[in-house]
C-alpha positions as CSV (number, residue, x, y, z in Angstrom):
1,M,147.8,23.7,14.5
2,D,146.6,20.5,16.3
3,L,149.0,17.6,16.4
4,A,146.5,15.6,14.3
5,D,146.8,18.1,11.5
6,G,150.6,18.1,11.8
7,V,150.5,14.3,11.4
8,E,148.4,14.6,8.2
9,E,150.9,17.2,6.8
10,Y,153.7,14.8,7.5
11,L,152.0,11.8,6.0
12,A,151.2,13.8,2.8
13,S,154.9,14.7,2.5
14,L,155.9,11.1,2.9
15,R,153.6,10.2,0.0
16,S,154.4,13.1,-2.4
17,E,157.9,14.2,-1.4
18,R,159.6,10.9,-0.5
19,G,157.4,8.8,-2.7
20,L,156.8,6.1,0.0
21,A,154.5,3.2,-0.9
22,G,150.9,3.3,0.4
23,N,151.5,0.4,2.9
24,T,154.5,2.1,4.3
25,V,152.6,5.3,4.9
26,T,149.9,3.3,6.5
27,A,152.5,1.9,8.9
28,Y,153.6,5.4,9.7
29,R,150.0,6.4,10.4
30,R,149.5,3.4,12.7
31,D,152.6,4.3,14.8
32,L,151.7,8.0,14.9
33,D,148.1,7.3,15.9
34,Q,149.4,5.3,18.8
35,Y,151.6,8.2,19.7
36,R,148.7,10.6,19.6
37,R,146.5,8.4,21.7
38,V,149.1,8.2,24.4
39,I,150.1,11.8,24.7
40,E,146.5,13.1,24.1
41,A,145.0,10.9,26.8
42,D,143.9,14.0,28.7
43,A,143.1,16.5,25.9
44,T,143.9,17.4,22.3
45,V,147.5,18.7,21.9
46,A,148.7,21.5,19.6
47,V,152.0,21.0,17.9
48,D,153.5,23.9,19.8
49,D,152.4,22.3,23.1
50,V,154.2,18.9,22.7
51,T,156.9,18.8,25.3
52,P,159.8,16.3,25.9
53,A,157.8,15.1,29.0
54,L,154.9,14.1,26.7
55,V,157.3,12.3,24.3
56,D,158.8,10.6,27.3
57,R,155.4,9.4,28.3
58,F,155.1,7.7,24.9
59,V,158.5,6.2,25.2
60,T,157.7,4.8,28.7
61,W,154.5,3.4,27.3
62,L,156.4,1.7,24.5
63,G,158.6,0.0,27.0
64,S,155.6,-1.5,28.8
65,Q,154.2,-3.2,25.8
66,G,156.7,-6.1,25.5
67,W,157.5,-5.3,21.9
68,S,160.9,-6.1,20.3
69,A,163.7,-3.5,20.3
70,A,163.3,-3.2,16.6
71,T,159.6,-2.4,16.8
72,V,160.2,0.2,19.5
73,A,163.0,1.8,17.5
74,R,160.7,2.0,14.4
75,K,157.9,3.7,16.4
76,I,160.3,6.2,17.9
77,A,161.8,6.9,14.5
78,A,158.3,7.7,13.2
79,V,157.7,10.2,16.0
80,R,161.1,11.7,15.6
81,G,160.6,12.1,11.8
82,L,157.2,13.8,12.5
83,H,158.7,16.4,14.8
84,R,161.7,17.1,12.6
85,F,159.3,17.7,9.7
86,L,157.2,20.1,11.8
87,V,160.4,22.1,12.7
88,A,161.7,22.0,9.1
89,E,158.3,23.3,7.8
90,D,158.3,26.0,10.4
91,L,155.1,24.6,11.9
92,T,156.7,24.7,15.3
93,E,160.1,26.0,16.6
94,V,161.2,23.3,19.0
95,D,161.9,19.6,18.3
96,A,160.3,17.9,21.4
97,T,162.1,14.6,20.5
98,G,165.6,16.2,20.9
99,T,166.1,14.5,24.3
100,I,165.2,11.0,23.1
101,E,168.3,8.7,23.3
102,S,168.8,6.1,20.6
103,P,171.8,3.7,20.4
104,G,174.2,4.8,17.8
105,R,172.1,7.9,16.9
106,T,173.8,10.3,14.5
107,A,172.7,13.7,13.4
108,S,171.3,13.6,9.9
109,L,172.6,16.2,7.5
110,P,170.6,18.0,4.8
111,K,170.6,16.3,1.4
112,A,171.9,18.8,-1.1
113,L,172.1,18.7,-4.8
114,T,175.2,19.7,-6.6
115,V,175.3,23.0,-8.4
116,D,175.3,21.2,-11.8
117,E,172.2,19.2,-10.7
118,V,170.3,22.4,-9.7
119,E,171.3,24.0,-13.0
120,A,169.9,21.0,-14.9
121,L,166.7,21.1,-12.8
122,L,166.2,24.8,-13.4
123,V,166.4,24.5,-17.2
124,A,164.2,21.4,-17.4
125,P,160.8,23.2,-17.8
126,H,160.0,23.9,-21.5
127,P,159.8,27.6,-22.2
128,S,157.3,27.2,-25.0
129,S,154.3,26.7,-22.8
130,R,152.5,28.7,-20.1
131,L,153.1,26.0,-17.5
132,G,156.7,25.6,-18.5
133,L,157.2,29.4,-18.0
134,R,155.5,29.1,-14.6
135,D,157.5,26.1,-13.5
136,R,160.8,27.8,-14.5
137,A,159.8,30.9,-12.5
138,L,158.8,28.8,-9.5
139,L,162.0,26.7,-9.4
140,E,164.2,29.8,-9.9
141,L,162.4,31.7,-7.1
142,M,162.6,28.7,-4.7
143,Y,166.3,28.2,-5.3
144,A,167.2,31.9,-5.3
145,S,165.3,32.6,-2.0
146,G,165.4,29.2,-0.2
147,A,161.7,29.8,0.6
148,R,159.6,27.0,2.0
149,V,156.8,25.5,-0.1
150,A,154.1,27.2,2.0
151,E,155.9,30.6,1.8
152,T,156.4,30.2,-2.0
153,I,152.7,29.5,-2.8
154,G,151.7,32.3,-0.4
155,I,153.6,35.0,-2.5
156,A,151.3,37.5,-4.2
157,V,152.2,39.4,-7.3
158,E,152.1,42.6,-5.2
159,D,154.8,41.1,-2.9
160,L,157.3,41.3,-5.7
161,D,159.7,44.2,-6.3
162,L,161.5,43.1,-9.5
163,E,163.3,46.4,-9.8
164,A,164.9,45.8,-6.4
165,R,165.1,42.0,-7.1
166,T,163.3,41.1,-3.9
167,A,160.1,39.3,-2.8
168,L,158.2,39.6,0.5
169,V,157.5,36.2,2.0
170,T,155.3,35.4,5.0
171,G,156.4,32.6,7.4
172,K,155.0,31.1,10.5
173,G,153.1,33.4,12.8
174,S,152.7,35.9,9.9
175,R,156.3,36.9,10.3
176,Q,157.5,38.5,7.1
177,R,160.9,38.9,5.6
178,V,162.3,40.2,2.4
179,V,164.3,37.6,0.3
180,P,166.6,38.3,-2.6
181,L,165.9,37.3,-6.1
182,G,168.9,36.9,-8.5
183,R,168.9,38.0,-12.1
184,H,167.9,34.6,-13.3
185,A,164.9,34.4,-11.0
186,V,163.8,37.9,-12.0
187,D,164.2,37.1,-15.7
188,A,162.1,33.9,-15.3
189,I,159.4,35.7,-13.4
190,E,159.2,38.5,-16.0
191,R,158.7,36.0,-18.7
192,Y,156.0,34.2,-16.7
193,L,154.0,37.3,-15.7
194,P,152.6,38.2,-19.2
195,V,151.0,34.7,-19.5
196,R,150.1,34.2,-15.9
197,L,146.5,35.4,-16.3
198,E,146.0,33.1,-19.3
199,L,145.9,30.3,-16.7
200,K,142.7,31.8,-15.3
201,L,139.3,30.7,-16.6
202,G,137.7,34.1,-16.1
203,G,136.7,36.0,-13.0
204,A,138.8,38.2,-10.8
205,D,142.6,37.9,-10.5
206,P,143.2,35.8,-7.4
207,G,146.4,37.7,-6.8
208,W,148.7,34.8,-6.1
209,L,151.9,34.7,-8.1
210,F,151.8,31.0,-8.9
211,L,148.5,29.6,-10.3
212,N,147.6,26.1,-11.3
213,A,146.3,25.0,-14.7
214,R,142.8,26.0,-13.6
215,G,143.8,29.5,-12.5
216,A,143.6,28.9,-8.8
217,K,146.3,29.1,-6.2
218,L,149.0,26.5,-6.7
219,S,148.9,23.9,-3.9
220,R,151.7,22.3,-1.8
221,Q,151.0,19.0,-3.6
222,G,151.3,20.8,-6.9
223,V,154.7,22.1,-6.1
224,F,155.9,18.6,-5.0
225,L,154.8,17.2,-8.3
226,I,156.4,20.0,-10.3
227,V,159.7,19.6,-8.6
228,R,159.6,15.8,-9.0
229,R,158.6,15.9,-12.7
230,H,161.3,18.2,-13.7
231,G,163.8,16.4,-11.6
232,L,163.2,13.3,-13.6
233,T,163.7,15.3,-16.8
234,A,167.0,16.5,-15.4
235,G,168.1,12.9,-14.6
236,I,168.0,13.4,-10.8
237,D,167.1,10.3,-8.7
238,P,163.6,11.1,-7.3
239,S,164.6,9.8,-3.9
240,R,167.1,12.6,-3.7
241,L,164.8,15.4,-4.7
242,S,162.0,17.4,-3.1
243,P,161.1,21.1,-2.5
244,H,162.8,20.9,0.8
245,V,166.0,19.5,-0.7
246,L,166.0,22.5,-3.1
247,R,165.8,24.8,0.0
248,H,168.7,22.8,1.6
249,S,170.7,23.1,-1.6
250,A,170.2,26.9,-1.8
251,A,171.5,27.2,1.8
252,T,174.4,24.8,1.3
253,H,175.5,26.6,-1.9
254,M,175.3,30.0,-0.2
255,V,177.5,28.8,2.7
256,E,180.0,27.2,0.2
257,G,180.0,30.4,-1.6
258,G,181.2,32.3,1.5
259,A,177.9,33.7,2.9
260,D,178.0,34.2,6.7
261,L,175.5,32.3,8.7
262,R,173.6,35.3,10.0
263,T,172.9,36.3,6.5
264,V,171.8,32.8,5.6
265,Q,169.6,32.7,8.7
266,E,167.9,35.9,7.7
267,I,167.2,34.7,4.1
268,L,165.9,31.3,5.2
269,G,163.8,32.7,8.1
270,H,165.3,30.5,10.8
271,A,164.3,31.6,14.2
272,S,167.6,30.4,15.7
273,I,171.1,30.5,14.4
274,S,171.6,26.9,15.7
275,T,169.2,25.7,12.9
276,T,171.4,27.4,10.3
277,Q,174.6,26.0,11.7
278,I,173.8,22.6,10.4
279,Y,174.9,23.8,6.9
280,T,178.5,24.2,8.2
281,R,178.6,20.4,8.4
282,V,177.5,19.6,4.9
283,S,180.8,20.4,3.2
284,P,183.9,19.5,5.4
285,Q,186.2,20.0,2.4
286,F,184.9,23.6,2.1
287,L,185.5,24.2,5.8
288,L,189.0,22.8,5.6
289,E,189.7,25.2,2.7
290,V,188.4,28.1,4.7
291,F,190.6,27.1,7.7
292,V,193.7,26.7,5.6
293,T,193.3,30.1,3.9
294,S,192.2,32.1,6.9
295,H,193.5,30.7,10.2
296,P,197.0,32.0,11.2
297,R,198.0,28.6,12.7
298,S,196.9,26.5,9.8
299,R,200.1,26.8,7.9
């Protein structure tokens, strides 16, 4: 994927997932266009080819423009946000901005919903309609598996094994993994499947598990809107909810429930255990309880 396409994906997520105003997204675009012009001075750059040296080239250029410290910090934040998004969405494996130094910089932690909030979200879709059944199955599958948006909409009906309670998902580089589906997710999918083809308007079955109201493959934007709409019904602040937050919540709740990090890494499809380790920092109280009950020198 070219960096330009990565920027477009990021800006789309800012609009739909974070609900930023149009003029704010325009400011992000302006900053990221400057970034691309500087690091692509010689040739078009793919997201996998962005290196810390290229990012440093941009930072050096910023320092030569005579802008205020606040303006420079804002532009660097836009670039850092872009690359964190690319890593989080598995569009690249390495955050090229990891070496950028910022005064007072602190590592951001995943935003996780409480278990009660997730429960409220999952029961928000109305089961009396085809779209309600679809949305319930979608949300249950995403929370059960921790699958990314692109992975979720890429699941075909034939990728399901409801008897074994698993689904085959395909991540970056066509890497595939089997993810577990709990009883609630399986039940929701079984209720959705009989009405799934009623969403079609004739023609061949497209094969995808989740279809939109016109019978075509559900889009990323469609998933964002579904999650946001049912979050509002569940009384969850829209600024705290997105498909990626649901993934974070699944991982956090697994760790809090006692799952080991290697298992969580395999379920989420993280290339490195270091990515999964961030979930050990989202619940310090849980870690303290584990320490007190398991460490021989804690008592």
